[in-house]
PDB file of N, CA, C and O in Angstrom, chain B, residues numbered from 101:
ATOM      1  N   UNK B 101     188.461  82.480 118.191  1.00  0.00           N
ATOM      2  CA  UNK B 101     188.182  81.385 117.121  1.00  0.00           C
ATOM      3  C   UNK B 101     187.883  82.563 116.098  1.00  0.00           C
ATOM      4  O   UNK B 101     188.137  83.732 116.389  1.00  0.00           O
ATOM      5  N   UNK B 102     187.144  82.059 114.473  1.00  0.00           N
ATOM      6  CA  UNK B 102     187.531  82.687 113.437  1.00  0.00           C
ATOM      7  C   UNK B 102     185.603  82.652 112.964  1.00  0.00           C
ATOM      8  O   UNK B 102     185.053  81.554 112.882  1.00  0.00           O
ATOM      9  N   UNK B 103     185.136  83.409 112.812  1.00  0.00           N
ATOM     10  CA  UNK B 103     183.666  82.974 112.655  1.00  0.00           C
ATOM     11  C   UNK B 103     183.220  84.212 111.513  1.00  0.00           C
ATOM     12  O   UNK B 103     183.772  85.298 111.687  1.00  0.00           O
ATOM     13  N   UNK B 104     182.002  84.063 110.068  1.00  0.00           N
ATOM     14  CA  UNK B 104     182.062  84.922 109.827  1.00  0.00           C
ATOM     15  C   UNK B 104     180.632  85.568 109.820  1.00  0.00           C
ATOM     16  O   UNK B 104     180.029  84.509 109.993  1.00  0.00           O
ATOM     17  N   UNK B 105     180.025  86.138 109.778  1.00  0.00           N
ATOM     18  CA  UNK B 105     179.127  87.017 109.875  1.00  0.00           C
ATOM     19  C   UNK B 105     179.016  87.698 108.414  1.00  0.00           C
ATOM     20  O   UNK B 105     179.694  88.192 107.513  1.00  0.00           O
ATOM     21  N   UNK B 106     177.288  87.287 108.922  1.00  0.00           N
ATOM     22  CA  UNK B 106     176.490  87.841 107.482  1.00  0.00           C
ATOM     23  C   UNK B 106     175.454  88.553 108.298  1.00  0.00           C
ATOM     24  O   UNK B 106     174.836  88.062 109.242  1.00  0.00           O
ATOM     25  N   UNK B 107     175.256  90.599 107.495  1.00  0.00           N
ATOM     26  CA  UNK B 107     174.278  90.521 108.000  1.00  0.00           C
ATOM     27  C   UNK B 107     173.440  91.307 106.865  1.00  0.00           C
ATOM     28  O   UNK B 107     173.895  91.852 105.860  1.00  0.00           O
ATOM     29  N   UNK B 108     171.843  91.205 107.371  1.00  0.00           N
ATOM     30  CA  UNK B 108     170.818  91.817 106.208  1.00  0.00           C
ATOM     31  C   UNK B 108     169.952  93.108 106.483  1.00  0.00           C
ATOM     32  O   UNK B 108     169.863  93.629 107.594  1.00  0.00           O
ATOM     33  N   UNK B 109     169.385  93.519 105.453  1.00  0.00           N
ATOM     34  CA  UNK B 109     168.048  94.374 106.037  1.00  0.00           C
ATOM     35  C   UNK B 109     169.496  96.122 106.164  1.00  0.00           C
ATOM     36  O   UNK B 109     170.593  96.458 105.718  1.00  0.00           O
ATOM     37  N   UNK B 110     168.274  96.690 107.177  1.00  0.00           N
ATOM     38  CA  UNK B 110     168.843  97.739 108.374  1.00  0.00           C
ATOM     39  C   UNK B 110     170.513  97.099 108.494  1.00  0.00           C
ATOM     40  O   UNK B 110     171.511  97.716 108.121  1.00  0.00           O
ATOM     41  N   UNK B 111     170.508  96.127 108.926  1.00  0.00           N
ATOM     42  CA  UNK B 111     172.065  95.734 109.920  1.00  0.00           C
ATOM     43  C   UNK B 111     173.086  96.195 109.163  1.00  0.00           C
ATOM     44  O   UNK B 111     174.091  96.692 109.671  1.00  0.00           O
ATOM     45  N   UNK B 112     172.893  96.055 107.762  1.00  0.00           N
ATOM     46  CA  UNK B 112     173.867  96.424 106.940  1.00  0.00           C
ATOM     47  C   UNK B 112     174.302  98.203 106.684  1.00  0.00           C
ATOM     48  O   UNK B 112     175.328  98.619 106.145  1.00  0.00           O
ATOM     49  N   UNK B 113     173.191  99.001 107.247  1.00  0.00           N
ATOM     50  CA  UNK B 113     173.461 100.277 107.079  1.00  0.00           C
ATOM     51  C   UNK B 113     174.310 101.224 107.760  1.00  0.00           C
ATOM     52  O   UNK B 113     173.680 101.984 108.496  1.00  0.00           O
ATOM     53  N   UNK B 114     175.822 101.434 107.719  1.00  0.00           N
ATOM     54  CA  UNK B 114     176.767 101.902 108.214  1.00  0.00           C
ATOM     55  C   UNK B 114     177.275 100.470 109.180  1.00  0.00           C
ATOM     56  O   UNK B 114     177.687 100.589 110.334  1.00  0.00           O
ATOM     57  N   UNK B 115     177.153  99.141 108.464  1.00  0.00           N
ATOM     58  CA  UNK B 115     178.098  98.414 109.443  1.00  0.00           C
ATOM     59  C   UNK B 115     178.333  97.521 107.370  1.00  0.00           C
ATOM     60  O   UNK B 115     178.113  97.921 106.226  1.00  0.00           O
ATOM     61  N   UNK B 116     178.664  96.729 107.759  1.00  0.00           N
ATOM     62  CA  UNK B 116     178.565  95.771 106.457  1.00  0.00           C
ATOM     63  C   UNK B 116     178.564  94.619 106.498  1.00  0.00           C
ATOM     64  O   UNK B 116     178.727  93.969 107.531  1.00  0.00           O
ATOM     65  N   UNK B 117     178.288  93.918 104.805  1.00  0.00           N
ATOM     66  CA  UNK B 117     177.681  92.749 104.853  1.00  0.00           C
ATOM     67  C   UNK B 117     178.072  91.898 105.046  1.00  0.00           C
ATOM     68  O   UNK B 117     177.226  91.087 105.423  1.00  0.00           O
ATOM     69  N   UNK B 118     179.350  91.413 104.989  1.00  0.00           N
ATOM     70  CA  UNK B 118     180.074  90.274 104.987  1.00  0.00           C
ATOM     71  C   UNK B 118     181.169  89.888 105.997  1.00  0.00           C
ATOM     72  O   UNK B 118     182.059  89.530 105.226  1.00  0.00           O
ATOM     73  N   UNK B 119     181.529  89.776 106.903  1.00  0.00           N
ATOM     74  CA  UNK B 119     182.679  90.041 107.321  1.00  0.00           C
ATOM     75  C   UNK B 119     183.238  88.534 108.478  1.00  0.00           C
ATOM     76  O   UNK B 119     182.530  87.931 109.284  1.00  0.00           O
ATOM     77  N   UNK B 120     184.581  88.319 108.177  1.00  0.00           N
ATOM     78  CA  UNK B 120     185.070  87.389 108.754  1.00  0.00           C
ATOM     79  C   UNK B 120     185.691  88.149 110.048  1.00  0.00           C
ATOM     80  O   UNK B 120     186.475  89.095 109.983  1.00  0.00           O
ATOM     81  N   UNK B 121     185.050  87.389 111.570  1.00  0.00           N
ATOM     82  CA  UNK B 121     185.311  88.409 112.778  1.00  0.00           C
ATOM     83  C   UNK B 121     186.088  87.106 113.742  1.00  0.00           C
ATOM     84  O   UNK B 121     185.891  85.899 113.600  1.00  0.00           O
ATOM     85  N   UNK B 122     187.131  87.866 114.873  1.00  0.00           N
ATOM     86  CA  UNK B 122     187.568  86.694 116.048  1.00  0.00           C
ATOM     87  C   UNK B 122     187.087  87.129 116.815  1.00  0.00           C
ATOM     88  O   UNK B 122     186.875  88.308 117.095  1.00  0.00           O
ATOM     89  N   UNK B 123     186.800  86.069 117.350  1.00  0.00           N
ATOM     90  CA  UNK B 123     185.866  86.486 118.817  1.00  0.00           C
ATOM     91  C   UNK B 123     186.474  84.902 120.084  1.00  0.00           C
ATOM     92  O   UNK B 123     186.640  83.779 119.607  1.00  0.00           O
ATOM     93  N   UNK B 124     186.707  85.200 121.642  1.00  0.00           N
ATOM     94  CA  UNK B 124     186.898  83.802 122.187  1.00  0.00           C
ATOM     95  C   UNK B 124     186.407  82.631 122.008  1.00  0.00           C
ATOM     96  O   UNK B 124     185.317  82.319 121.529  1.00  0.00           O
ATOM     97  N   UNK B 125     187.335  81.914 122.451  1.00  0.00           N
ATOM     98  CA  UNK B 125     186.483  80.812 121.988  1.00  0.00           C
ATOM     99  C   UNK B 125     184.852  81.021 123.875  1.00  0.00           C
ATOM    100  O   UNK B 125     185.012  81.455 125.016  1.00  0.00           O
ATOM    101  N   UNK B 126     183.268  80.281 122.960  1.00  0.00           N
ATOM    102  CA  UNK B 126     182.608  80.399 124.463  1.00  0.00           C
ATOM    103  C   UNK B 126     181.556  81.109 124.125  1.00  0.00           C
ATOM    104  O   UNK B 126     180.418  80.843 124.512  1.00  0.00           O
ATOM    105  N   UNK B 127     181.988  82.493 123.044  1.00  0.00           N
ATOM    106  CA  UNK B 127     181.530  83.567 122.621  1.00  0.00           C
ATOM    107  C   UNK B 127     179.756  82.680 122.348  1.00  0.00           C
ATOM    108  O   UNK B 127     179.348  81.529 122.197  1.00  0.00           O
ATOM    109  N   UNK B 128     179.285  83.813 122.402  1.00  0.00           N
ATOM    110  CA  UNK B 128     177.666  83.777 122.398  1.00  0.00           C
ATOM    111  C   UNK B 128     177.520  84.989 120.505  1.00  0.00           C
ATOM    112  O   UNK B 128     178.320  85.664 119.857  1.00  0.00           O
ATOM    113  N   UNK B 129     175.682  84.537 120.339  1.00  0.00           N
ATOM    114  CA  UNK B 129     175.246  84.857 119.319  1.00  0.00           C
ATOM    115  C   UNK B 129     175.406  86.634 119.953  1.00  0.00           C
ATOM    116  O   UNK B 129     176.029  87.412 119.232  1.00  0.00           O
ATOM    117  N   UNK B 130     174.951  87.040 120.983  1.00  0.00           N
ATOM    118  CA  UNK B 130     175.127  88.300 121.287  1.00  0.00           C
ATOM    119  C   UNK B 130     176.097  88.832 121.846  1.00  0.00           C
ATOM    120  O   UNK B 130     176.096  89.896 122.464  1.00  0.00           O
ATOM    121  N   UNK B 131     176.890  88.186 121.675  1.00  0.00           N
ATOM    122  CA  UNK B 131     178.055  88.896 121.983  1.00  0.00           C
ATOM    123  C   UNK B 131     178.839  89.102 121.127  1.00  0.00           C
ATOM    124  O   UNK B 131     179.840  89.772 121.382  1.00  0.00           O
ATOM    125  N   UNK B 132     178.523  88.368 119.319  1.00  0.00           N
ATOM    126  CA  UNK B 132     178.406  89.176 118.530  1.00  0.00           C
ATOM    127  C   UNK B 132     177.540  90.453 118.434  1.00  0.00           C
ATOM    128  O   UNK B 132     178.180  91.503 118.385  1.00  0.00           O
ATOM    129  N   UNK B 133     176.515  90.519 118.408  1.00  0.00           N
ATOM    130  CA  UNK B 133     175.477  91.431 118.250  1.00  0.00           C
ATOM    131  C   UNK B 133     175.886  92.514 119.390  1.00  0.00           C
ATOM    132  O   UNK B 133     175.483  93.635 119.078  1.00  0.00           O
ATOM    133  N   UNK B 134     176.418  92.485 120.339  1.00  0.00           N
ATOM    134  CA  UNK B 134     177.090  93.735 121.614  1.00  0.00           C
ATOM    135  C   UNK B 134     178.345  94.496 120.327  1.00  0.00           C
ATOM    136  O   UNK B 134     178.434  95.674 119.979  1.00  0.00           O
ATOM    137  N   UNK B 135     179.241  93.185 119.831  1.00  0.00           N
ATOM    138  CA  UNK B 135     180.201  94.192 119.582  1.00  0.00           C
ATOM    139  C   UNK B 135     180.213  94.992 118.232  1.00  0.00           C
ATOM    140  O   UNK B 135     180.928  95.936 117.893  1.00  0.00           O
ATOM    141  N   UNK B 136     179.038  94.224 117.443  1.00  0.00           N
ATOM    142  CA  UNK B 136     178.623  94.757 116.278  1.00  0.00           C
ATOM    143  C   UNK B 136     177.505  96.303 116.477  1.00  0.00           C
ATOM    144  O   UNK B 136     176.946  97.049 115.673  1.00  0.00           O
ATOM    145  N   UNK B 137     177.581  96.239 117.876  1.00  0.00           N
ATOM    146  CA  UNK B 137     176.856  97.792 118.336  1.00  0.00           C
ATOM    147  C   UNK B 137     174.548  96.834 118.050  1.00  0.00           C
ATOM    148  O   UNK B 137     173.557  97.559 118.136  1.00  0.00           O
ATOM    149  N   UNK B 138     174.495  96.002 117.895  1.00  0.00           N
ATOM    150  CA  UNK B 138     173.048  95.714 117.493  1.00  0.00           C
ATOM    151  C   UNK B 138     172.302  95.102 119.250  1.00  0.00           C
ATOM    152  O   UNK B 138     172.546  94.135 119.972  1.00  0.00           O
ATOM    153  N   UNK B 139     171.091  96.576 119.358  1.00  0.00           N
ATOM    154  CA  UNK B 139     170.606  95.718 120.473  1.00  0.00           C
ATOM    155  C   UNK B 139     169.763  94.162 119.792  1.00  0.00           C
ATOM    156  O   UNK B 139     169.255  93.833 118.721  1.00  0.00           O
ATOM    157  N   UNK B 140     170.121  93.213 121.832  1.00  0.00           N
ATOM    158  CA  UNK B 140     169.322  92.263 121.343  1.00  0.00           C
ATOM    159  C   UNK B 140     168.759  91.947 120.223  1.00  0.00           C
ATOM    160  O   UNK B 140     169.019  91.332 119.188  1.00  0.00           O
ATOM    161  N   UNK B 141     167.119  93.086 121.164  1.00  0.00           N
ATOM    162  CA  UNK B 141     165.957  93.448 120.660  1.00  0.00           C
ATOM    163  C   UNK B 141     165.168  93.817 119.805  1.00  0.00           C
ATOM    164  O   UNK B 141     163.958  93.985 119.653  1.00  0.00           O
ATOM    165  N   UNK B 142     166.816  93.982 118.863  1.00  0.00           N
ATOM    166  CA  UNK B 142     166.264  93.684 117.995  1.00  0.00           C
ATOM    167  C   UNK B 142     166.763  92.860 116.579  1.00  0.00           C
ATOM    168  O   UNK B 142     166.899  93.147 115.390  1.00  0.00           O
ATOM    169  N   UNK B 143     166.905  91.943 117.240  1.00  0.00           N
ATOM    170  CA  UNK B 143     167.416  90.422 116.066  1.00  0.00           C
ATOM    171  C   UNK B 143     166.607  90.358 116.314  1.00  0.00           C
ATOM    172  O   UNK B 143     166.149  90.649 117.419  1.00  0.00           O
ATOM    173  N   UNK B 144     165.863  89.802 115.075  1.00  0.00           N
ATOM    174  CA  UNK B 144     164.437  88.946 114.821  1.00  0.00           C
ATOM    175  C   UNK B 144     165.227  87.214 114.769  1.00  0.00           C
ATOM    176  O   UNK B 144     164.992  86.432 115.691  1.00  0.00           O
ATOM    177  N   UNK B 145     165.835  86.944 113.986  1.00  0.00           N
ATOM    178  CA  UNK B 145     166.249  86.296 113.152  1.00  0.00           C
ATOM    179  C   UNK B 145     167.744  85.766 113.409  1.00  0.00           C
ATOM    180  O   UNK B 145     168.596  86.571 113.033  1.00  0.00           O
ATOM    181  N   UNK B 146     168.136  84.822 113.856  1.00  0.00           N
ATOM    182  CA  UNK B 146     169.910  84.611 114.108  1.00  0.00           C
ATOM    183  C   UNK B 146     169.529  83.379 113.758  1.00  0.00           C
ATOM    184  O   UNK B 146     168.619  82.692 114.221  1.00  0.00           O
ATOM    185  N   UNK B 147     170.662  83.042 112.496  1.00  0.00           N
ATOM    186  CA  UNK B 147     170.756  81.844 112.547  1.00  0.00           C
ATOM    187  C   UNK B 147     172.753  81.056 112.627  1.00  0.00           C
ATOM    188  O   UNK B 147     173.799  81.703 112.677  1.00  0.00           O
ATOM    189  N   UNK B 148     172.645  80.171 112.617  1.00  0.00           N
ATOM    190  CA  UNK B 148     174.517  79.458 112.557  1.00  0.00           C
ATOM    191  C   UNK B 148     173.844  78.249 111.891  1.00  0.00           C
ATOM    192  O   UNK B 148     172.964  77.447 112.205  1.00  0.00           O
ATOM    193  N   UNK B 149     175.179  78.615 110.120  1.00  0.00           N
ATOM    194  CA  UNK B 149     175.428  77.031 109.950  1.00  0.00           C
ATOM    195  C   UNK B 149     173.827  77.220 108.440  1.00  0.00           C
ATOM    196  O   UNK B 149     174.040  76.645 107.372  1.00  0.00           O
ATOM    197  N   UNK B 150     172.889  77.764 108.555  1.00  0.00           N
ATOM    198  CA  UNK B 150     171.918  77.707 108.153  1.00  0.00           C
ATOM    199  C   UNK B 150     171.046  77.332 108.760  1.00  0.00           C
ATOM    200  O   UNK B 150     170.113  77.119 107.985  1.00  0.00           O
ATOM    201  N   UNK B 151     170.640  76.991 110.314  1.00  0.00           N
ATOM    202  CA  UNK B 151     170.525  76.814 111.262  1.00  0.00           C
ATOM    203  C   UNK B 151     169.521  77.365 112.635  1.00  0.00           C
ATOM    204  O   UNK B 151     170.057  76.933 113.656  1.00  0.00           O
ATOM    205  N   UNK B 152     168.326  78.124 112.961  1.00  0.00           N
ATOM    206  CA  UNK B 152     168.030  79.038 114.045  1.00  0.00           C
ATOM    207  C   UNK B 152     168.507  78.946 114.754  1.00  0.00           C
ATOM    208  O   UNK B 152     169.112  77.876 114.704  1.00  0.00           O
ATOM    209  N   UNK B 153     168.723  79.547 115.718  1.00  0.00           N
ATOM    210  CA  UNK B 153     169.895  79.869 116.940  1.00  0.00           C
ATOM    211  C   UNK B 153     168.859  80.758 117.438  1.00  0.00           C
ATOM    212  O   UNK B 153     167.895  81.279 116.876  1.00  0.00           O
ATOM    213  N   UNK B 154     169.487  80.824 119.164  1.00  0.00           N
ATOM    214  CA  UNK B 154     169.001  81.522 120.352  1.00  0.00           C
ATOM    215  C   UNK B 154     170.014  83.031 120.477  1.00  0.00           C
ATOM    216  O   UNK B 154     171.003  83.028 119.744  1.00  0.00           O
ATOM    217  N   UNK B 155     169.877  83.836 121.045  1.00  0.00           N
ATOM    218  CA  UNK B 155     171.059  85.046 121.191  1.00  0.00           C
ATOM    219  C   UNK B 155     172.258  84.211 122.623  1.00  0.00           C
ATOM    220  O   UNK B 155     173.256  84.628 123.210  1.00  0.00           O
ATOM    221  N   UNK B 156     171.544  83.031 122.679  1.00  0.00           N
ATOM    222  CA  UNK B 156     172.587  82.447 124.001  1.00  0.00           C
ATOM    223  C   UNK B 156     173.625  81.481 123.873  1.00  0.00           C
ATOM    224  O   UNK B 156     174.664  81.161 124.451  1.00  0.00           O
ATOM    225  N   UNK B 157     172.536  80.942 122.312  1.00  0.00           N
ATOM    226  CA  UNK B 157     174.084  79.580 121.942  1.00  0.00           C
ATOM    227  C   UNK B 157     175.582  80.016 121.310  1.00  0.00           C
ATOM    228  O   UNK B 157     175.960  81.006 120.684  1.00  0.00           O
ATOM    229  N   UNK B 158     176.079  79.106 121.658  1.00  0.00           N
ATOM    230  CA  UNK B 158     177.552  79.465 121.791  1.00  0.00           C
ATOM    231  C   UNK B 158     178.194  78.897 119.640  1.00  0.00           C
ATOM    232  O   UNK B 158     177.926  77.983 118.860  1.00  0.00           O
ATOM    233  N   UNK B 159     178.989  80.016 119.631  1.00  0.00           N
ATOM    234  CA  UNK B 159     179.700  79.389 118.302  1.00  0.00           C
ATOM    235  C   UNK B 159     181.255  78.809 118.719  1.00  0.00           C
ATOM    236  O   UNK B 159     182.036  78.780 119.670  1.00  0.00           O
ATOM    237  N   UNK B 160     181.109  78.339 117.194  1.00  0.00           N
ATOM    238  CA  UNK B 160     182.655  77.643 117.212  1.00  0.00           C
ATOM    239  C   UNK B 160     183.211  77.797 115.953  1.00  0.00           C
ATOM    240  O   UNK B 160     182.473  77.938 114.978  1.00  0.00           O
ATOM    241  N   UNK B 161     184.685  77.786 115.824  1.00  0.00           N
ATOM    242  CA  UNK B 161     185.474  77.837 114.828  1.00  0.00           C
ATOM    243  C   UNK B 161     184.702  77.782 113.536  1.00  0.00           C
ATOM    244  O   UNK B 161     183.866  76.879 113.539  1.00  0.00           O
ATOM    245  N   UNK B 162     184.741  78.362 112.644  1.00  0.00           N
ATOM    246  CA  UNK B 162     184.668  78.501 111.124  1.00  0.00           C
ATOM    247  C   UNK B 162     182.765  78.257 111.102  1.00  0.00           C
ATOM    248  O   UNK B 162     182.188  77.367 110.477  1.00  0.00           O
ATOM    249  N   UNK B 163     182.121  79.303 111.950  1.00  0.00           N
ATOM    250  CA  UNK B 163     180.581  79.015 112.131  1.00  0.00           C
ATOM    251  C   UNK B 163     180.522  79.970 110.998  1.00  0.00           C
ATOM    252  O   UNK B 163     181.506  80.363 110.371  1.00  0.00           O
ATOM    253  N   UNK B 164     178.945  80.406 110.724  1.00  0.00           N
ATOM    254  CA  UNK B 164     178.869  80.960 109.896  1.00  0.00           C
ATOM    255  C   UNK B 164     177.315  81.332 109.973  1.00  0.00           C
ATOM    256  O   UNK B 164     176.348  80.811 109.418  1.00  0.00           O
ATOM    257  N   UNK B 165     177.443  82.773 111.143  1.00  0.00           N
ATOM    258  CA  UNK B 165     176.099  83.828 111.617  1.00  0.00           C
ATOM    259  C   UNK B 165     175.828  84.241 110.784  1.00  0.00           C
ATOM    260  O   UNK B 165     176.654  84.451 109.896  1.00  0.00           O
ATOM    261  N   UNK B 166     174.046  84.682 110.614  1.00  0.00           N
ATOM    262  CA  UNK B 166     173.095  85.599 109.997  1.00  0.00           C
ATOM    263  C   UNK B 166     172.224  86.190 110.751  1.00  0.00           C
ATOM    264  O   UNK B 166     171.312  85.545 111.268  1.00  0.00           O
ATOM    265  N   UNK B 167     172.325  87.108 110.877  1.00  0.00           N
ATOM    266  CA  UNK B 167     171.472  88.054 111.593  1.00  0.00           C
ATOM    267  C   UNK B 167     170.487  88.999 111.052  1.00  0.00           C
ATOM    268  O   UNK B 167     170.831  89.842 110.224  1.00  0.00           O
ATOM    269  N   UNK B 168     169.380  88.910 111.441  1.00  0.00           N
ATOM    270  CA  UNK B 168     168.316  89.368 110.511  1.00  0.00           C
ATOM    271  C   UNK B 168     167.424  90.173 110.983  1.00  0.00           C
ATOM    272  O   UNK B 168     166.694  89.500 111.710  1.00  0.00           O
ATOM    273  N   UNK B 169     166.999  91.530 110.958  1.00  0.00           N
ATOM    274  CA  UNK B 169     166.340  92.518 111.662  1.00  0.00           C
ATOM    275  C   UNK B 169     164.234  91.956 111.209  1.00  0.00           C
ATOM    276  O   UNK B 169     163.738  91.014 110.591  1.00  0.00           O
ATOM    277  N   UNK B 170     163.847  92.770 111.703  1.00  0.00           N
ATOM    278  CA  UNK B 170     161.971  92.315 112.284  1.00  0.00           C
ATOM    279  C   UNK B 170     162.039  92.982 110.466  1.00  0.00           C
ATOM    280  O   UNK B 170     162.483  94.129 110.408  1.00  0.00           O
ATOM    281  N   UNK B 171     161.811  92.615 109.676  1.00  0.00           N
ATOM    282  CA  UNK B 171     161.534  93.146 108.260  1.00  0.00           C
ATOM    283  C   UNK B 171     159.533  93.485 108.173  1.00  0.00           C
ATOM    284  O   UNK B 171     158.692  92.671 108.556  1.00  0.00           O
ATOM    285  N   UNK B 172     159.242  94.803 107.603  1.00  0.00           N
ATOM    286  CA  UNK B 172     157.902  94.249 107.561  1.00  0.00           C
ATOM    287  C   UNK B 172     157.637  94.999 105.982  1.00  0.00           C
ATOM    288  O   UNK B 172     158.585  95.190 105.221  1.00  0.00           O
ATOM    289  N   UNK B 173     156.498  95.308 105.695  1.00  0.00           N
ATOM    290  CA  UNK B 173     156.250  95.789 104.657  1.00  0.00           C
ATOM    291  C   UNK B 173     154.953  95.087 104.109  1.00  0.00           C
ATOM    292  O   UNK B 173     154.521  94.210 104.857  1.00  0.00           O
ATOM    293  N   UNK B 174     154.168  95.327 102.818  1.00  0.00           N
ATOM    294  CA  UNK B 174     152.998  94.523 102.557  1.00  0.00           C
ATOM    295  C   UNK B 174     152.059  95.631 101.598  1.00  0.00           C
ATOM    296  O   UNK B 174     150.955  95.295 101.171  1.00  0.00           O
TER     297      UNK B 174
END
């Protein structure tokens, strides 16, 4: 299945901002993170099609997954 993956902030460094990716049916947010070499503990926010999701959330054909690292500042 094909999904769109969007990365933000430091996740873009050495990777990409937006990319279409292929995964087998039943793939999860965690599977995507592993494939693009992001440690699960580094994922602060994951959203599928604009809705908050968990690392074990299953993706479907055509989904858009957005990943954010922790953000600091002040």
